[in-house]
N, C-alpha and C positions, 0 to 999 in steps of 0.2 A: 713531259710534258714541258713545254717551253717557258723557261726559268723568268726572263724579262716579266711575261705577262701576267703570272699568280702573282693572287692578291700575298700580302704577307700575313705568315702566321702568327696570331697574337695566344699568350696562354690561354686565351678563356675562351679558345676557338680550337676544336683538332681536325676540322675538315678545313682543305684547300679549296679554292674556287678561283678559275682562270679570270680575270676580270678585262671586262671592253671599258674598263675606264680609260681615258685621257690625260685627267688629271691627276695633279698630285693630292694627296689626302694635309692639306696643312695643319689640319685642326680637328683631335679626337673627338668625337661625339662626347658633351659632359653627360654627366648623372642623371639621367632621366628621369630621377624622381628626385632632384634634389629640390624643387620648386616647393615637394611637401615635406621633406624631411630639414629642409634650411628653417623653413619658415616656424616649423614647431620648435627647434632647438633655440632660436629666436626668442619665442615665450617663454621658455624654461629659463634663459637667459637671463633677458633682459623684460621682454613684458610684464611679469608677475612683476617684477618689483618696481617697474613702472607704474602700474593701476594699482599697486600699494603705498606708494608714496603722493601719487595724487589726491588721496583720496583723505590722508595723513596729513594733519592730523586733524581730528572729530572735535570740533567742541563743542559746550551744550549751550543753554539760549545764554545765558551771561558771562561768557566766554572763563570760566574761573576752572571749570574740570576739561581736562584734554584725554584722547586717547590717541598715543603716536601707534602707528606701524612702519616695523622693520621686515624686510624680505633678503636675506643673501642667498641667490641660485647657489655658490660653492659652498655653504652650511649643509654637510649632508644631514645634522638632523633636523634641516625644516627640509628637504626632500628627499625625500626616502625612494627607496628601489621598490617597486610593484610586488606585493605578499605570492603573487602566483604568475606561476610561467602562462605564457600566451596561450600554449594547450590544453592547461590545465579551465584556462577561462571559457576558452570554444567550449569545451567538452560539458564542464557545471553551467553554462550558462550565466557567468559572471560577467565586468566588467573589467578589461586589464586598466588597471588603475595603480597608482600611487600617492602616499595619504602625503597634502602640504602642510607645513606646520610657519605659523610666522609669529614672530616676535612682539607683542604690543606691550603699551608701557602706559600708562593710567598715571598723569599728574593732577596733582591740587594744588592750583596754586594759592587758597586759602592757608594751609598749610604749609605748602612746598615738600608733602609726602608723593615719593615715588614708589609705583607698585609695576614689578616687571612676570611677566610669563611668556611663557611660550604656547600658543596657542591652537588647536587641529584648526583646521580650515575645510576639511572634508577631502574625500579622493578623488583627484583630477584623472582623468583618461587620458594614458598615456599612448605614445606612439609605437609600435610595434616597426621592427627594421624594415618590413615592406610599405611602410607608409600611410599604414590603414589603421584603426582602433576598432579595437573588439567593444561592442557595446551588448549587454544581455547575450553573451556568447556567440553573435554575428558579428561576421565584419563588415565595414562602413567604412567608408571615403570620405573626409570633406574637400568639397569642390571648389576650386577658387573662383572668386566672383570677381569679375569686370565690373566696376563702378566710376562713375565719374570723378574727378580729381578733385580734391577741392584748391581753390585758387581763386584765380578773378582771369574771367572768358569773355570778350571782346566777341559779337556774335551781328551778320546783316539783319537789320531788326526784319516785320512781317511783309514789308514792300519786295525784300527784294526774297525774301528765302521764301516766302511764299509767290512768287512770280507775278504780282498783285498791284498794279498802279494805284489802286483806290485805298491802298492803306495805307497810313500814316507814317508808323514808326519808319525810321531809317535805321538806324544802329541800337545795338545796345551793348552797354558792361556790367555782368551781375558778379559781385563775388559769393562765390560759395564756400562754407568754413565746412570742414569736419564737421562739427556739431555746434548748432545755433542757427538765427536767424539771418537769409539772405539780403543782401541789399542790392537792389537792383537800377543802373540809371540809365536812360535812353533819350534820344532826342528824337522829336515826331514835327514834322511838317503835313498840315489839315490845309486843305486846298485852298486860296482865299485868306490865309492867316501867316502872321510872322512862325519861324522857327523856332521851338522851343525846346528847352533842356528840364527833365525831368526825375525824379526818382520815387522809387519804391521802396519802402522801408518793411519789410515781415511779407512780401506778395500782398500790399494793404494797397488803398486808392494814393493816387500819383499827388505827389506833393512839385512844389517849383523848386528846380535847383541852388537857385539863390536861397529860397526857405534853407533847404538842408546844408548850405555852405556856411550861412550865420549859425548852425544848432551845433557847428565841430567848435574845441577848444582848441583854437590856432595859435595860441600863446598871450604870456597877458598885457603886451604890445601889438596885439593884433588892432588896426586899422579897417574896420570891414568897407566900409565907403569908397575908400583910396585903394583898396584891395579890388572892390569890384571894378571898380575904373579900367584899371590895367588888364585886367582878366575880362572885360567884356573889349577893352583896346587890340587885345589877341586874338578873341572869336567874337570877330566882328559881326556874325549872323545871328548874336545875343542880344544887341543892342539893343533891336525894338522889344523887347522880353523884358530886358532891365530898366530902362524907361516906364513900360508900366506898371512894373513891381516897384520902383521905386520910390515915387508917390507916401506909398506907406510902406515905410520900411521898418523892420521888427528889429526888436532886443533878442538876445540871446536865450531867454528865457522864453520870450513868446514862439521861438523858433521851436525852442521843444517842445512847447504845448501842441504846438500844428502836427508835429510828430507824433507825442501821444494821440492826440485825438483820433488819429485815422488808425492808427494800432489797435489802443481799447478805447472802440465809440459808446460803449455805454458807461464808463468810468465817470467821474467828475473832475474834469482835469487839474495839479494844481503846479509850478512849480518846480517844486519838491520832488513831485511822483513821478514829474515828465526826466526831470534831471535824472533819479536814481534808476529809472526805466532806462534810457538812453546809455547812461552808463553802465548798467547792469548787461545789456543785451551785445552791446558788443566791446568793451575793454575790459571785461572783467574774466578772468580764466577758468572760473567753475560754471561758468553758461557759453561761453563763447571758448571756442580753442579750434585752431586751423590746422591744428597738428605741426612734423615736422614737414610734412609734404607741403602745406599749403603756405607755407609760410616759405620753402623752398619755389615753390611754382609763382608766388607773389615777388619777390624777392627779382625772379630770375625776369619776371614781365614789368614791375612797376620800379626796378632800383637806378634804372636812368632816369625816370619821369619826376622822382622826390629828387634825386641829383640836381635836378635840373626847376625845379620849383623857386628857389630864388633868384636866378636868371630870369625865367620867367615871369613873374608876379610880385618880386621884389619882398619877399617874404622870409621871414627866416622858419623854418619847423623843425622839429626834431626827428631825425630819424627811426627807425624800427630798430628795437635791440635783434643784434644774431636769433637770439632761439625765441623770438618770442610769439608766443601762442596766441595773441590778442589783435586786432588790429591799432593802425596806430591815424591818428588823423590825418596827416599829413600823407599817409596811403587813399584813403580817400578822399583828400584831396588831387592825391596823382591819376585817379582812377578816371574822375572828371575829368582832366585834363586830356589825359589819353583818349578818352572818346570824341570830346570833344575835336582832337587834332585827327579823328581817322575822318570826319563831316568835313574839315575843311586840309584837305589833303596835303599830309605831306611827309617825306619817306622817312623809312626809318619805325613807321607805326602801322604795324597790318591788322587784319581780323585773325580770328578763332577758328577752330571748326570744330564740334563738340564730338565730332566722329572720330578726331584726331588721333593717332595713338599717343602722343603728348599730352594730351587732356581726359583720357582712360588711363587707369590702374589697376592694378591687381590688388585685392582682398585674401590675401593668402591665410591658410588654417589657424597658423598663430596669434593673426590681429584680429581674423572672427573670434577665436576662443576668447583673448582679452577685451574686447568687446564685451561680450556674453558677462567674463566675469567682471568688468565695471558696471555693467549694471546689475550683477547679484550684488555689489558691492553699497553702491548707492540705495539699495531697498536696505541693507544690512545698518548703512548708516542712519537711516531714519530711526531704526528700531535701537539701536548706540543713544541715539539721543533722547529719544522718550526714557529709557532706561536710565539715566544720569539726572533727569527733574525727580524721577520716581521713588528711585531708589534708595536707603540709607545709606548718608554717604560713609560712613566707618566703612562697611561690609562691601563696599564697592571693589571687585577684583576686574581686571580685565577678559577673565572666564566668564564673569555673572554678566558682563554687558554685551558680549560678543554672541549672536544670535547669527549661525555658519547655513540655515535653513534656506534664506534666501538665495546665497551665494550656489550650496548645492543644486538648488532645485532651478535656478538660472543655465547654469549647467548640462543637468539633467534634459532641459526642454531643448538647448541647442541641440546634444545628439539626437535624441530620443525624435523631435518635432521639426527641426528647420530644413528648409527647403535644401539646402547649402549640403544638410550629411545625408549621405545617399547610402543607402544597401549597396552594397560592391556588387558591381559587375563580375563574374566571374567563369564568365564560359569558357573563357580560355586565358593562355598569359596576357595576351594583348587587350582583349578587352578589360582587364586591370591595369593595363600601363597607360591606356588611353583615358581608363576614367581616373585614375591619378593627375592626367596632364592636363584634364579639361578644362576650359575656361566659360563661367557661366555670367550673363550680362541680368540673367534671373535671380528671386531670392529679396529678402530685406534689405532693403534699401536700395533695388536695381529696380530695373524694369519689369513691366509686366507682359506678355501674350499680346495681354487686346490694344496696350496702347503704343507699345515698338511700331516704328513706322518703318517703311521701307531702305530712307538712309541709315539707320544704326544698324540694321540688318546687313546690307550693302558689304561687297571689300571693297577696302581701302587702299589706298597704295600704303599706308603707316601699316598695315597689318604687314609690310614683306619681311621674311625674317624673323617676325614673331608672333604673328596668329595663322595657323595654314586656310589658305584662301578654298579649298576642297574639302577639310572635312567638319561635317556639321549636320546635324538633325536635318530629314527630308521634310517634318513637319509642321505644324506651327510654331514650331521653335528655331527654326532656321536661320542662322544667321547672331542668332540669339546665346547659340552654344557652339562655342570654336574648340578647339585644341592647340593648346601652345607647337610652335616650333620645333624643329630639333635642336637647332643651336641657340636657341630664345631661353636667357634667364632670367628672373626677377632681382632689380638692385634695390636698393636697401629704402627708397623710397618710394616701392611693390611698381615701379615702369618697365616692362617688358623691352630688355638689351638685345642686340643681335650682335655678333661678330662681325669686325672687317678690316683684311691686311693692309696695311700703313703704307702708300707709296710717299716716296722720298726722292727727290733729282729725277724723274723722270723713271724711276726703279719701285719694284713690287717687292718690298721685304715680308719676313716670316713673321715678324711683329706682328703682334694681332691686339684689336682695341674694341671695346663691346661698347655702343653708342645707343641710346634711348631715339624715339623716334623725331623729337624736335633738335638734336643733337646732329643726326644725318643730314638735316637738311641746308649743315652749311659748307657741305663739301660737294664735288659731285664723284658719284662711285661707279666704277665699271663692272662690270659681270664677273663672273667667276670661271668663263669659259673664254674672255679676251687673248688671244694667242701669245704668248711671251717669250722671248729668244731665253735661250740658256742661262745669260746675266739677270736676269729680271727687269728686264725692260720690253714693252710692248712691239710685237713684230709689225704690228699695221701703223700705215701714219695717221690713221684717223679709229679711235678704236668708240666702240657701242656703250654709250655710259646716260643716267639717269642725274635728273637736275630737278630737285623740287624746287618748285615754284614759290615765286614770293607771293602773297592772298593775294587775290584783287581789293583795289580799290574801290571804294565806293561811287565812284565817277565812271569802272570800269565795268562795275556791277550795272551800273544805272543805261550805258551803253548795250549791255549785252541782252537786260531786258526789253530794251523797246526793239532791238534787232530780233527776239526772240532766239536768243543765241542757248545753250546751256551753259551754265557757269558754274564755279567750282574747282576747287583748288586740283588739280592732276600732276602726276611727274613727269618732268620734259623728259623724250629719248632724244638723246641727240649725239650725234657723230663727231666726237672732240678731239681736239689734236692731248698725245700724249701729256703733254706739258701742264693740262688742266688737269688731270685726274689726278684725285688726292687719297682716295680709299676704292678697293676691291673687292667683292663676295670672296666668302671664306671655299665654299663649296656650293654648288648648283642647289644640292637639297635641302640648305636654310632655308627655300622660302617655304619647306610645306612640314605637315607635321609627321612621325612616326610610323602611323598605318597608310598613310598615300605614298611614305617613303619606301614601303614593304611591297610597291605597285610595281613591277618590271615595264618597260615601256609606256608609264602614262603619261610622256609627252606627246604618246602617238592616239591618247584616248582623250574624247570629250569629254569635258567638265563634270557634268551631269552624272555619264558614267565611272568617273575615277569617283565621285562621291558617295555612289553606292558602292563600288569595290574596297573603298578604305572600310566603309562604314559595315560593311556583310564580312568583313575578316574577323571583325569582332564580334560575327555570332557564329563562328565554324568551329563544332562538336571536336571535341579532340579524340582523336579517333584510338581506338584498342593498340595502332602500331601505329609512332608517328613517322613521317617520309619527309625528309628536308625538300625543297622546290629543287629540280632540277636547272631552274632559272631564279635566282636571286638578285637581292640589288644590294647585297655587301651587308645591311646591317641586320638579318636576321639576330646574328649572333648574341651583338650588344643589345638587342629588343627583349630576347629570352633573358639575357644574363638580368638586364636593371628591371624585368619583371619579377625577378625572386623566387623563380619558382624551379629555378636548377639548384643544385648545390656547390658553392664555392671552395676549392681548397685553402683555407686562411695563409697559410705561408707553406713554403718548402718542406717537405718531411717526405715520410713514406707510409705506404697501405699495408699496415697490418692486418686486418681479417675485414670481411665481407658477408653479408646476406642478404635475403629479401630484405630484412627489416632495419637493419642501420652498417654504415660503414665506419672504420675505427682507425685511425690514420695518427700515427708519432708522426708530431710535426717539431723540425727543429730545435725553438724556442717553447712554445706551448705543451710541449710533451702528450698523451696520451688523447687527443679528443673524438668521443662518438656521434656520428653524425649520423640520427636517426633520418629513415626514410620512409615517406608519406604511402601508405599502403587501402587504395581504394577509399579515400577518404571524399565525404561528399563536398562541393563546390556549392554557393549559394543559391547555384543556378541548377541543382542538382548533377550535374556534369561528373565526370569521376577523378580524383589526383590521386597521382599515383605517382614515384618517383624510380627510378631504375640506375644501377650503377653503372660506371662508366670504366671503370677502373678493374684492376684484378690485384690479389692479396701478391704485394712484393713490389707494387709500381711506386715508382717516382711521383710526386709530384713535385708541382710547382704554384708558386702563391698567384691565385686569381684563374688557377685551371678549373675547366669542368668539371667535377667528380661525379656526379649523380643528374639524368637528366628530368625534367618534371615534365609534367602535362603538355602533349604537342610541344616538343621538342626534340630534335633528333642530335645526337651528338654536339649538345650547346646550343643547334640555330632554332627559331622557331620553326614549326612546322604544323604548319596548321589543315593541312589538305592533303591528298595525293596526286602523285603523277602518274597521268594515264595516257593511254592511244586515242586519240579524239579523230574523227573524222567529219567534216563540214558536208554533209549534204542531207538531201530529206530522204526520210525512208517510209512508203506506205501512207504518207500524212499522219503517223504518229507521232513527228516533232513539231507538228504545226503550233504555233501561238508561241515561240520558247520552250517547248515541251522538250522531255530530253529521252533519249534510248540509250538504256546501260543493256553491259551485258550480264548474264549471268554468272560468270567467273565474279564481277563484283562482290556478290551475294555470297557463292560459295567460298573463297576464297579470304571472307574479311577483311574484301579491301576498304571498307567505307563503314566497317562496325565497331558502332561507339556506345562504351556502357554510361548506363544513368543510375545513379541511386537517389532514392528515392526514402524521405524520412517519415515515420508515422510515429504522432506521441499517443498515450493516454495517461492519462492521469487519476489516482483512487483520493475520492475526495469524502470528508465528512460531511454528511446531508443531513436535515434536519428527522430524516426518520432511521438514521444511523450512520454509517460509515460504510463506503461500497470496499469492496475484496476483490482484490486482484487473487484468482485463484483458477484453478484444473476442472473445480466440480460447479457444471454450469448444467443449469436445468435444461434439460426436452432433447440435448442432445447423444448422438450415438457417440463411440467408441472411434470409429472412423473418420470423422470430424474432430475428434481432438489428439487424432495418432501423431502430428507434430508437437505438441505441447508437453512440457516438462511437467514434472509433481507440481511449481508453483505455478500455471497456467499460463507460461511464457513458450514460445515459437523455440526450438532449436535451432542454433546456427547450422546452416546447409543446407535449411527447409525448403524446399521447390514450393512458392504459392504463387496461387490464382486466383483470380475475384470471386469477394465473396470467403477469401480461407481466413479463420481466427488465427491472429497472432500476438493477440493478450489476451487471455480468460479474463472476465470481468463481472460481478453479478453485484447488482444494486437494491437495495431495500424498498417493497414495495409497500404500498401506505395500507396498515393493519385494519381488516375491515373484519365485519363481525363472521366468529368459525365458527362452521358448522358440527353438530356433535361429530361426523368421522376427523375433521381437522385437529379436531380438541385432540382425539383421542391417539394420532398420529405424533401431534406436538407433545403430546404424556411420555409417548415410548420411546421418541425422537430427539427430544428436544428440541432448541434452537432449530437444527437441521430444514427442519420441515419448513421453515420460517417462509413470507413469499417473498423470493427474490425474482428480478427481471435480470435479462441477457443484454449487460451493454459493452462484449468483449469490441476492442479493437479488431476488425475485419478490413481483408485488401481490398482498398476501393476499385470501384465498378470501373472495366477495361486496364489496372494494374495487375502485372504481373513477375516474379522474377525468383531471386535464390535470397534467402534471411544470411547476410554479412555480419551482422552485429545487434546486439541485443545490450541495452543500457538501463542499469535498473538504481535509481533514487530512492533511498529511504530515510525517513525524517527519524526513526529509529538509529539510524547508522550517521547519526550529524551531518546527513544533506542539507544545506539548505534550499527550500523550497517555500514555494509561495503561498501566505495562509491558508488555511483550511483543507490542504492538499499534502497525502500523506505517504504516497507512493506514489514515482513518475516513471512511465519505461518509455523507452525510447530504442523502435526498430529502425534498424537500416535495410532494405531491400535494393539487389542490386538487379540491374536486368541488360539486358546485351540487345542493343536493337541494331538487326540488320538493314541494308537498304531497301528500303521497299518503293513499289509506285504509293505516289503522293508525297514522297520526300524532297525537300528543296536544295537545289544543289546549287555553286555559283562559283564562277569562276574571280581573279583577282579583279577584273575589269570592268566590273557591274554587269556582266554578263549570267544571269540566272536564268531558271527554269526550274520545275516540276519533273521528275517524272512522271512518262505518261506509259512505258511500256518497259519490262527486262525481257528481252528475247536469250533464247538460249546461246550458248557460245555458237556452235554449227549453225546458225541463223544469221550468224552479224554476216556484215562485209568482211574481207578476208583481201590481204595482199596477195602477189602474187605467189609468195613463200608459205603462204596459207596461214599467216598472222592475224589473227582476227582484230578488229579493232575494240576499243573497249567501250568509250563511248559516241554518240551520234549527235550532234549541234545543227541544228537551224542555221545555214546560210545566211538566209533573212534576215536575220536576229544581228548580223555587223554593220550593214550600208547606214540603213540609218538610223544606230543609235553610234556609230563613228566610233566604235571603240576599238580600232583596227590594231590595236595593242597586242589583243590576244592574240592574232594569229601572227604577227612577229613570234612569240612567245611562243607557239606552236612550231613553227620552223624552226626557230633556235634550240627549244626542246629535243628536237628529235636529232639537229644535227649534234646537242650534249649526250644525246643517248648510246650514238656510234662513235661518237670522234672524228677526228678529220688530220688531214696531214697537207700540210704545205710547205713548198720548197723546200722540201725534202723532211722537217720534219713533224712528225708524230707527234702531237694533242691529246693526250686522254689515253686510261689505259685499253689495256685490248679488251672490249666489249664481249659480257656474257653472249654465247650463241646457240642455238637451236630451237626450234616452234617450240618446244614443249615451257623453258624457261624464259623465253624471251620478254614477254609482259607480265611475268610473277612481282608480286607488288614489293618483294626484296630487292630486286634487283638492282645492283648500282649502276648507274649511266656510265660511263667510259667518262667524262669529266665534269663537274660540278661548275658553275659560269655562276656569274654575277653584272648585272649590266645596271653602275649604278642610274637613279632617276638624271634626267637630260644629259646624259654624260654618256650615254649606253651602248651597247650595240645600234648597226642602223641597217637598215636591207639593201643600199645599192650605194657603191662610193659618190654616184655620179648623181644621185638625189638626195645630197644634202649640201645645204649649204654652210654647214658648221666646219672647220678646219680638221683636218682628217689626217690621224693619227695613225699609228703605225698597228695598231688592229684592222684585223680582214673585215668585210662586211657578210652579213646572212647569206646573201647569192654564194659569196666567194666562199665560204663554209661547204652550201651545200654542191657545190660546184667540185670540192676537193674531199668529200666526205667517206669516209672506212665502207665496205659494202656491206648492204645488213644482213646479207643473205648467205648462207654456207656456201654457198655454189660459189660467189664473188661477184653475184647478181645486185645492180642497181636495183632500187625498188621505188624511191622517190627524186623523183627529175627536180635539172636544176630551180625548176621556181616552187618547188614544196610539193608537186600533185604528183598522184599515184594511180592508174590505174589498181580498181579495186571491183572486185566479183562479189557479185549476188550469194549470202550463202546458201540461199535455200535453192537457184537453181546452175551455179556455176559458171555463169554467164560473165562477161566483165560488162561495169557500169557504162552508159555512153560516154560517158563525160571523165575525167581526170579529174581527180577530187583530193582536195587538201588535208594531207594527214600529218598529224605531230602530235607529241606531247605538252600536255596541258596540265596546269596546279587546279587543282579541283577541290572545294569544299564542301562538306557535307553541314548545310545550316542550322542551327537551333528550331529551327521551323518542321518538328518533326509530324508526320502524319497519326502515328501512335498519339501523341499529346490531342489530336485534334477530333479523331475518326470517332464517333458517337451514334447509339443507339438508345432507343426504350420501348420496353413495350407498357408495362403499368411501374412504379415509381410513387415517388412523393407529390402530394398536393397542397398548394395553397391552404392557409386555414380560413381564407374570409372569401376567396371567391370559388375554393373547390378545385380549382385549374390546376393543370400540371406546372409544374414549378419550370425554372428556364435556366439553360446552359449548362454543360457539359460536369462542373462541380458539384449541383446539384441536383445531378442524375435527372436533367427537365430535361422536355420535349421540345417538339421543334414549331414555332408559333404558327398558325393559321389566323393571320390578321385582315384588318378589313378589306385591299386588295385582293387579295388570295380570294376572300368569299366572294368580289363583285368578278373573279376569274370564272369558278363554276354556276355563278349564277348567268352569268351570259354562256356560258355550255347548256345552260337548263338541268343542272345532272344536282337536282334537288333530294334524291335519298346520299348521296355522295353527301351533301351538303349537310342534312340534317343527322348525318351519322359523327360529321367531323364535330359538330358542334354541340352535340348532348353525349354521344357514351363515349366516342374518344376524348371529351373533355371533360365537363363539370353536372353530369348528369347522376348524381352519384350510385344510385338505385342500379338506375340503367348499365352502366360501366359493370359490376359487380354481378350484375345478371348474365349481360354478354360476354364474361369470362367465365362463367359458370356454363355457361351454352355451350362454350366453344369445348373445355374441358369435358362436357358429358357427353359433346357429339348432339346435342338436341338443336332444334328450331332456334334461332335468334327473336328474341321475342321486340318490343316495339320502345322505340326510346322513349323517354318520360320527360320531367319538366327539365333544364339544364339548372343549379345553383344558380349564375347569374342573375335569372329570371327572378327566382328570390330575393336576391338580394334587393334588385333592382325596385319590386314590391316592397320590403323592409324599407328600403331611403324615402318611399314614395311615404310609406306609415308615419315616419320621422316628423316628413312634412306637414304633419297632421291630415293628412287626405284617405279617406277611405278607399280602398282598392275591393275590387271583386272579378275574378274571373271565369268568364263563361268558355263553354266547348261550343262547338260548330252546332251542334244542336242545341243550344241556347242553355246548356244547363249547368248549375254554379260547379265549380271545381275545387276542391276544396285542398289545397298548398299544405300539406304535411312537412313538419321537421323528417331527420334522417330517422329511419325508421332502426329499429334496434335488433331484426332480422339481420341486419346487413352486417352487422359486427359477427354474429354468429355463420353465418354463410363466407363473412371474408375467411375465416380463422380456419371454418373447415375448408378451402381454397387452398390456404397458407399465402392469405396477400394480406400486407400490413397499410393500411389506407391510413393511419393514424400516424406515420411517420413524422417528427417535427421537423420543422424548417427553419430557417434563420428567423428569426422575430418571430416564432411558435410561442403559446402561452410555457412552454415547456423550457425552451431555450433562454424564455426572458427573464424565469424566473432562477434558472440555475447563475444567469451573470448576475443578477440583482442579488443572491446570496455569494457570490464572488466578493463584487461590492463592496457590500457590507463588512465582505472580512476582512478585506484590503483597506478600508476606513476604522477597522479598531488598530488595526497592525502600524497607522497614522504612517502608511504610504501613501504616494500618489495615485491618481488612478491610470495615471500614462505607462506607469514604470513598474508594473507589479508583477516584475519577473516573466512575462509571459512573453515567448520567441515570437519575435517577428517572422514572418514567413514571406516570402517574394510574391 
């Protein structure tokens, strides 16, 4: 193999790949789940103590009693380790949490007495090493939230924002705190009137800017009239407004009262109340908090303006303290000054863009939990204050004052019900990784789908290197949910930073600097692929670079608006001389997210299809045997490693022993460590999690080496699909409209077979009539039905089960009825055995089948923690092997998706000249209109990778495995594995690219120099990547040559087995007696209004009558019809549908007398359901009383559960019930 082109081998990857990348990697990818881990570590080490110090001390109303809190995260007595391991919590439906304690000190100022105690504050959920949480036994992820940053923002007014000259507002400046009331300054120009400046306090009615400035406390020597004269002298356009207001000059108290009137219009205004409101709303840290971020943003925007106030207006004002959490009067004046400078355009003043990443920040998991703890503590504070006044002063201790329930409830509420605490997407490792890196603009304090406009969803130039422009959902959440870019990281203020190489003296250094979006605007930045000389200087006299524009002035916006130009800031792309370049991108892939960076040749795909490709990789089901792609992008190993589903060596050591359950390693420092392997574990989405050892006994391992593969990983690389031989051609119309034809070999050899594990659960409860019992003794069932149950009524592990088979036998007591003499005799002889019970066993749902792989029993008698009223809980796992079948959805990595329409026998598939049949036939018409040409390049390069090539006398790749029978076997390794990094990968032709040509060959060159595929030395595929294919049925060659190559195909989670559904009889709705809907309820297909019209149009009266009566809600008729079918007699006439009876009841409820007559004029008596029907159904073995969701029986059961929970003092939302996906 050619050594210079081979990517360096890292300890984490055992596979070498031939790299087509021309650029050196200056910076390794960062830890991909650091966004979760770092934030939670901050919460434990700083956030918790910060929130306790914010609330401390709590004083009573007389301020004589104090309760202080002290939390030191380094004190191991205050922050303990979790009681149970992650595995135990998963198995027993518990929360992975650790107890938190705080030192509380009670001080009585009357007596000087101090009482100190360590108080338990509740169990706080802990993050697992994978960056997830285990809540009630299920794995959850807290998604990072993208919110507006606190600080000040100056924006064009409605006239420019809405591009409407009839609007009055010219410009606005708003101060957004982290917590507290807004203040909004604006300048308006109404037609025929003078320009006026105003202020809105707490988003209420506008008042004059001069009134607001009069209300500010700008020092004891503040001369308001003199200040106003200088102020208006500087901003001359305000002179008419000042002249009109000058006559009725206000005192400071009058101005405060004006503000108070607008904020509290119903209250009686007084100077004292107005002063108290204004001081509390903006200058009291308990009600107003800018936060560290808001203070940073305010200083950055207004710092220079505050310093200039003396020079501009001749007044001395006190600047804010460095860490001040509240506003200062100087800053309010500086905000007004900055805003007016924007109208009277001066250099150095610029408008902001609310969608710019300088004004949007990330609230990560730590901050979100901290806010929730703060809410809980503020609720607790009220309770403490009340108890201070009501309890006996002598008996008060910190323990008696503190009630931790509000804190515990706030945390439970967040993890259980918050929009940002989500059920983890665990289809495959990539879906879990991208879920942890997701950025959401939704959630509390964020946007809502309905209110979010186009601008906030659109790609913004400040997203470059921070948020992926490709990966986002396709539905109503498009643009509101994004993914962190590969190199992006969150700084201490919550802004996303991206790395750049520093350019000094025209020379690009390897020094890396992380910049936020606003810092980046100060530099001219070159792209990562700019050609460099060996000494790091730029090769070309002009370098393609981007320069961030200064935001347009109001004058520019006015001109653009009049000329109907698009306005808004966007980066300038310029050819700059090397001396102008100050920074350079670190890598071409820093612009995209991990999922997008896994798509080879993404630069040749249309963005819409790349989006689908990135999203569909997250839906790829782990296959029975993972296979790494022939064509990767070089980050597969890193993605698999950071997804944390593989096992890494902790340090250097030696493998002592291994089997299917665990790997035992003797490490040089830690000694003997046992790494358990996951065996057929169930994921949140019912896919199978298995781990396989990659090492052997006696092997030496190095730190960070992958010693065991997880699901969808192959030798430590992410492996979501299979490499198969594809041909782009049509075949008898079966691949019309994106349908796919596959070879039977994929079914026979389990190439695309996956394992799915379903969990079935049943519990035995206490009921009013006695306890339910899990038993094998079930009434009216034969021994054949119970053959797989053990003595306790539990199915044996290894049993093959199908729909309707019993997994766990359970009987429930029936209501006691008056006993007949015979029953009394039986009861006397057999005792309780003969009592009335009914069968409520757990059965395999309709359409489900498989092999029982695990049965777990939890009993209250064995000290298992179970929900109130539950004596026993049984959980059964059934594994199902799903081969590929017609109706399954397949996809490539380029958004090329389709459904299998036909599975052809191998002998009917088109074949190459040496007899090799292709595996998959794709429609070539799916490529041109979709513009995802990357799939074609992948197929060509994949074919070259399969066979290897010889160039300039040097062979690349191992000798390929030959022979028609092994050629396309699933486990045949290619001659060489290839990596083609995004935006820096292989190209089709040397002449077809404008980018600098490196030393790597083009794909066309590889095809020209490829090793012969046929054992007799024949070349089957030409230099253009096309081959002559032969019809498998006739043996004749097809008229045209066909593109043939190896493509990486994924099997998506949309499996036909989960969707296909049929019903003959089943449950009915209690009210309407019509069949239920949906597969989960074993429902029927709805025959709606429009379908009725269709049959009416055809005059199919009898079909229609049948559909609307005996096939739906003619209760008696449907049983009679079933009976006629079973007994082979003639069909009875349909009766009256139940919905007609319901209509009559509703009319009677309106006090209308309703009578029904036949055609002959005879009155028809509408009867209730006949008793005979129940006997008939029992004889025929139909259950028409099956409860549905919302039925009386189900409601009664839920009500009993709720009452039991309330008795136990638990909240309804957290009764230990498992959440299902």
